[in-house]
C-alpha positions as CSV (number, residue, x, y, z in Angstrom):
1,M,154.2,55.7,49.6
2,I,154.6,53.4,52.6
3,I,152.8,54.2,55.8
4,G,153.9,52.5,59.1
5,F,151.7,51.9,62.0
6,E,152.6,51.3,65.7
7,F,150.0,49.9,67.9
8,C,150.0,51.7,71.2
9,Y,148.5,50.8,74.5
10,S,148.3,53.4,77.3
11,E,148.3,51.1,80.3
12,K,150.8,48.9,82.1
13,V,150.6,45.3,81.1
14,Y,151.7,42.0,82.4
15,L,152.5,38.8,80.5
16,S,151.3,35.6,82.0
17,C,153.4,32.7,80.5
18,R,152.8,29.0,80.6
19,D,155.3,26.3,79.6
20,S,154.6,22.8,78.3
21,Y,154.8,21.4,81.9
22,G,152.0,23.7,83.1
23,N,154.4,25.9,85.1
24,E,153.4,29.6,85.0
25,M,155.3,32.9,85.3
26,T,154.2,36.5,85.2
27,K,156.3,39.3,83.8
28,T,155.1,42.9,84.6
29,S,156.0,45.9,82.5
30,D,157.8,48.7,84.4
31,G,155.8,51.4,82.7
32,F,153.7,52.1,79.7
33,I,154.3,49.8,76.8
34,T,153.5,49.9,73.1
35,M,151.7,47.0,71.6
36,D,154.7,46.4,69.3
37,Q,156.9,46.0,72.4
38,A,154.5,43.6,74.0
39,I,154.3,41.5,70.8
40,E,158.1,41.5,70.5
41,T,158.6,40.4,74.1
42,T,155.9,37.7,73.7
43,N,157.7,36.3,70.6
44,T,161.0,36.2,72.6
45,L,159.3,34.4,75.5
46,I,157.9,31.8,73.1
47,E,160.9,31.4,70.8
48,D,163.8,31.7,73.2
49,Y,162.4,30.6,76.5
50,G,160.1,27.8,75.3
51,F,156.8,29.0,76.7
52,V,153.8,27.5,74.9
53,E,151.3,30.3,75.7
54,V,151.6,33.9,76.7
55,A,148.6,36.1,77.7
56,C,149.1,39.9,77.6
57,C,146.8,41.5,80.1
58,N,146.0,45.1,81.4
59,A,147.8,45.3,84.7
60,N,145.1,47.5,86.2
61,T,141.9,45.7,85.1
62,G,143.2,42.2,84.2
63,E,141.5,42.5,80.8
64,I,143.1,40.1,78.3
65,I,144.6,42.1,75.4
66,F,145.9,39.1,73.3
67,I,146.9,35.5,73.7
68,A,149.8,34.1,71.8
69,R,150.4,30.3,71.4
70,A,153.3,28.4,70.0
71,H,152.5,26.1,67.1
72,E,154.3,23.7,64.9
73,A,155.9,25.1,61.7
74,N,153.3,23.5,59.4
75,C,150.3,24.6,61.6
76,V,147.9,27.3,60.2
77,E,145.4,29.0,62.4
78,E,142.9,31.7,61.6
79,V,142.4,34.3,64.3
80,W,139.3,36.4,64.3
């Protein structure tokens, strides 16, 4: 039996993005967003738009939920 999980988050979030030149952009969700949607959007911003770092934050409190960073293909990083 395979069990699937979807990580849900019950608040609006915003994604704070930074490119390799230090330019920043903020993308705010229109409504509630699941964690899977936030991760998928983050991957798109890094892979397709060339951002090097994206922080997903709670839009109400500013709490950082996760930070994603672009790495070289041969880079291995452990996250705790």
